[in-house]
C-alpha beads as a LAMMPS data file, in Angstrom:
LAMMPS data file: protein, C-alpha beads

164 atoms
163 bonds

1 atom types
1 bond types

-500.0 500.0 xlo xhi
-500.0 500.0 ylo yhi
-500.0 500.0 zlo zhi

Masses

1 110.0

Atoms # bond

1 1 1 0.000 0.000 0.000
2 1 1 2.800 2.386 0.867
3 1 1 4.534 1.762 -2.460
4 1 1 1.351 2.496 -4.428
5 1 1 0.872 5.788 -2.600
6 1 1 4.474 6.651 -3.415
7 1 1 3.788 5.896 -7.082
8 1 1 0.656 8.069 -7.027
9 1 1 2.523 10.901 -5.344
10 1 1 5.401 10.559 -7.792
11 1 1 3.076 10.608 -10.794
12 1 1 1.172 13.563 -9.424
13 1 1 4.311 15.528 -8.646
14 1 1 5.906 14.845 -12.026
15 1 1 2.954 15.158 -14.318
16 1 1 0.500 17.615 -12.971
17 1 1 2.038 20.938 -13.631
18 1 1 -0.730 22.842 -15.442
19 1 1 -3.408 25.038 -13.937
20 1 1 -7.064 24.093 -13.811
21 1 1 -8.228 26.632 -16.337
22 1 1 -8.106 26.431 -20.086
23 1 1 -5.685 28.523 -22.080
24 1 1 -7.516 31.793 -22.706
25 1 1 -5.023 33.124 -25.206
26 1 1 -6.658 34.091 -28.452
27 1 1 -5.706 32.172 -31.529
28 1 1 -4.120 34.167 -34.324
29 1 1 -6.733 35.473 -36.707
30 1 1 -6.910 33.958 -40.141
31 1 1 -6.287 36.906 -42.409
32 1 1 -6.301 34.930 -45.630
33 1 1 -9.956 35.688 -46.438
34 1 1 -9.811 39.439 -45.837
35 1 1 -6.227 40.076 -46.874
36 1 1 -5.781 42.474 -49.739
37 1 1 -4.685 40.976 -52.987
38 1 1 -0.951 41.070 -53.504
39 1 1 0.245 43.728 -55.880
40 1 1 1.256 42.385 -59.260
41 1 1 4.760 43.178 -60.328
42 1 1 5.109 45.576 -63.204
43 1 1 7.935 45.870 -65.636
44 1 1 9.485 48.681 -63.554
45 1 1 8.676 47.594 -59.994
46 1 1 10.059 44.535 -58.244
47 1 1 7.677 41.962 -56.848
48 1 1 6.921 42.458 -53.156
49 1 1 8.581 40.110 -50.710
50 1 1 6.358 37.219 -49.689
51 1 1 4.635 37.604 -46.353
52 1 1 6.220 35.660 -43.500
53 1 1 4.360 32.518 -42.489
54 1 1 2.000 32.845 -39.523
55 1 1 3.446 32.070 -36.115
56 1 1 3.344 28.388 -35.406
57 1 1 1.395 26.994 -32.496
58 1 1 3.512 25.624 -29.631
59 1 1 5.085 22.353 -30.645
60 1 1 4.220 19.132 -28.925
61 1 1 7.761 18.899 -27.624
62 1 1 10.699 21.182 -27.097
63 1 1 11.207 24.072 -24.741
64 1 1 8.212 25.643 -23.049
65 1 1 8.003 29.378 -23.690
66 1 1 5.864 30.607 -20.787
67 1 1 3.600 29.717 -17.876
68 1 1 0.493 29.555 -20.067
69 1 1 2.068 26.952 -22.353
70 1 1 3.378 25.073 -19.311
71 1 1 -0.120 24.932 -17.846
72 1 1 -1.735 23.946 -21.151
73 1 1 0.686 21.093 -21.794
74 1 1 0.511 19.908 -18.206
75 1 1 -3.272 19.883 -18.178
76 1 1 -3.367 17.955 -21.437
77 1 1 -0.958 15.318 -20.147
78 1 1 -2.805 15.101 -16.842
79 1 1 -6.087 14.455 -18.638
80 1 1 -4.488 11.834 -20.882
81 1 1 -2.890 9.883 -18.045
82 1 1 -6.009 10.020 -15.903
83 1 1 -7.936 8.567 -18.861
84 1 1 -5.422 5.729 -19.156
85 1 1 -6.016 4.753 -15.526
86 1 1 -9.804 5.145 -15.802
87 1 1 -10.025 3.099 -19.010
88 1 1 -7.637 0.321 -17.965
89 1 1 -8.894 -0.111 -14.417
90 1 1 -7.055 -2.892 -12.593
91 1 1 -5.897 -4.716 -15.743
92 1 1 -2.232 -4.525 -14.763
93 1 1 -0.761 -5.753 -18.035
94 1 1 -2.899 -3.442 -20.159
95 1 1 -2.166 -0.556 -17.796
96 1 1 1.581 -1.219 -17.972
97 1 1 1.503 -1.289 -21.782
98 1 1 -0.626 1.857 -22.012
99 1 1 1.443 3.813 -19.476
100 1 1 4.610 2.769 -21.294
101 1 1 3.108 3.941 -24.602
102 1 1 1.929 7.204 -23.003
103 1 1 5.421 7.898 -21.634
104 1 1 7.017 7.092 -25.000
105 1 1 4.514 9.194 -26.952
106 1 1 4.942 12.172 -24.608
107 1 1 8.613 11.932 -23.710
108 1 1 9.597 15.273 -25.265
109 1 1 6.750 17.109 -23.514
110 1 1 7.475 15.417 -20.195
111 1 1 11.137 16.409 -20.444
112 1 1 10.184 19.970 -21.402
113 1 1 7.830 20.199 -18.412
114 1 1 10.523 18.841 -16.096
115 1 1 13.050 21.393 -17.400
116 1 1 10.521 24.230 -17.110
117 1 1 9.717 23.295 -13.516
118 1 1 13.389 23.300 -12.589
119 1 1 13.857 26.719 -14.195
120 1 1 10.579 28.187 -12.862
121 1 1 9.875 26.753 -9.396
122 1 1 7.364 29.522 -8.618
123 1 1 5.243 28.531 -11.634
124 1 1 5.328 24.912 -10.458
125 1 1 4.306 25.928 -6.958
126 1 1 1.439 28.036 -8.323
127 1 1 0.335 25.160 -10.531
128 1 1 0.446 22.679 -7.670
129 1 1 -1.839 24.941 -5.674
130 1 1 -4.270 25.530 -8.563
131 1 1 -4.416 21.916 -9.679
132 1 1 -5.288 20.201 -6.409
133 1 1 -8.690 19.111 -7.731
134 1 1 -7.161 17.616 -10.882
135 1 1 -4.469 15.895 -8.864
136 1 1 -7.134 14.415 -6.592
137 1 1 -9.070 13.163 -9.635
138 1 1 -5.900 11.489 -10.884
139 1 1 -5.179 9.955 -7.498
140 1 1 -8.763 8.691 -7.261
141 1 1 -8.424 7.067 -10.686
142 1 1 -4.900 5.717 -10.189
143 1 1 -4.897 4.538 -6.565
144 1 1 -7.063 1.417 -7.009
145 1 1 -4.999 0.309 -10.004
146 1 1 -1.695 1.052 -8.325
147 1 1 -2.798 -0.855 -5.219
148 1 1 -3.878 -3.830 -7.335
149 1 1 -0.778 -3.687 -9.542
150 1 1 1.867 -2.796 -6.960
151 1 1 3.839 -5.957 -7.697
152 1 1 3.549 -5.641 -11.484
153 1 1 7.110 -5.092 -12.679
154 1 1 6.034 -3.902 -16.127
155 1 1 3.944 -1.100 -14.631
156 1 1 6.691 -0.122 -12.185
157 1 1 9.154 -0.033 -15.081
158 1 1 6.793 2.085 -17.206
159 1 1 6.276 4.594 -14.389
160 1 1 10.010 4.774 -13.746
161 1 1 10.486 6.132 -17.294
162 1 1 8.661 9.354 -16.430
163 1 1 11.306 12.133 -16.433
164 1 1 11.906 14.004 -13.231

Bonds

1 1 1 2
2 1 2 3
3 1 3 4
4 1 4 5
5 1 5 6
6 1 6 7
7 1 7 8
8 1 8 9
9 1 9 10
10 1 10 11
11 1 11 12
12 1 12 13
13 1 13 14
14 1 14 15
15 1 15 16
16 1 16 17
17 1 17 18
18 1 18 19
19 1 19 20
20 1 20 21
21 1 21 22
22 1 22 23
23 1 23 24
24 1 24 25
25 1 25 26
26 1 26 27
27 1 27 28
28 1 28 29
29 1 29 30
30 1 30 31
31 1 31 32
32 1 32 33
33 1 33 34
34 1 34 35
35 1 35 36
36 1 36 37
37 1 37 38
38 1 38 39
39 1 39 40
40 1 40 41
41 1 41 42
42 1 42 43
43 1 43 44
44 1 44 45
45 1 45 46
46 1 46 47
47 1 47 48
48 1 48 49
49 1 49 50
50 1 50 51
51 1 51 52
52 1 52 53
53 1 53 54
54 1 54 55
55 1 55 56
56 1 56 57
57 1 57 58
58 1 58 59
59 1 59 60
60 1 60 61
61 1 61 62
62 1 62 63
63 1 63 64
64 1 64 65
65 1 65 66
66 1 66 67
67 1 67 68
68 1 68 69
69 1 69 70
70 1 70 71
71 1 71 72
72 1 72 73
73 1 73 74
74 1 74 75
75 1 75 76
76 1 76 77
77 1 77 78
78 1 78 79
79 1 79 80
80 1 80 81
81 1 81 82
82 1 82 83
83 1 83 84
84 1 84 85
85 1 85 86
86 1 86 87
87 1 87 88
88 1 88 89
89 1 89 90
90 1 90 91
91 1 91 92
92 1 92 93
93 1 93 94
94 1 94 95
95 1 95 96
96 1 96 97
97 1 97 98
98 1 98 99
99 1 99 100
100 1 100 101
101 1 101 102
102 1 102 103
103 1 103 104
104 1 104 105
105 1 105 106
106 1 106 107
107 1 107 108
108 1 108 109
109 1 109 110
110 1 110 111
111 1 111 112
112 1 112 113
113 1 113 114
114 1 114 115
115 1 115 116
116 1 116 117
117 1 117 118
118 1 118 119
119 1 119 120
120 1 120 121
121 1 121 122
122 1 122 123
123 1 123 124
124 1 124 125
125 1 125 126
126 1 126 127
127 1 127 128
128 1 128 129
129 1 129 130
130 1 130 131
131 1 131 132
132 1 132 133
133 1 133 134
134 1 134 135
135 1 135 136
136 1 136 137
137 1 137 138
138 1 138 139
139 1 139 140
140 1 140 141
141 1 141 142
142 1 142 143
143 1 143 144
144 1 144 145
145 1 145 146
146 1 146 147
147 1 147 148
148 1 148 149
149 1 149 150
150 1 150 151
151 1 151 152
152 1 152 153
153 1 153 154
154 1 154 155
155 1 155 156
156 1 156 157
157 1 157 158
158 1 158 159
159 1 159 160
160 1 160 161
161 1 161 162
162 1 162 163
163 1 163 164
């Protein structure tokens, strides 16, 4: 029982770094419909330089730029992992395989979150305070499975791959 609570606490501490609110940042407007037509080059005038591409959305991996991105990525990962535990229940082998896949699929984001937390401990502390309800939901979903699967080496190995 003690080991499963340690695993829950470890997962919660490593993974749940986003705030409980959605990202309220506005998406860039699509100006393609209302943009003026590009001027046509004439014999005497050079063609205008092409417009720069629109700013890309934050990547799924790589460095985290700010607290809002940190919270968004953390919330997304928290929701995903909670769903894995809810969907797999106490099926230890399925849970081990799905957690291992989740860690592999999200390794770059997990590493970016870990690096951001180390560089911005105040943001992590603020997140931890704001995300208590989400962390509790994760613990409620994960605890029964972790208790049932505490001796499952595959699950322990999968959880040990979480950066942090």
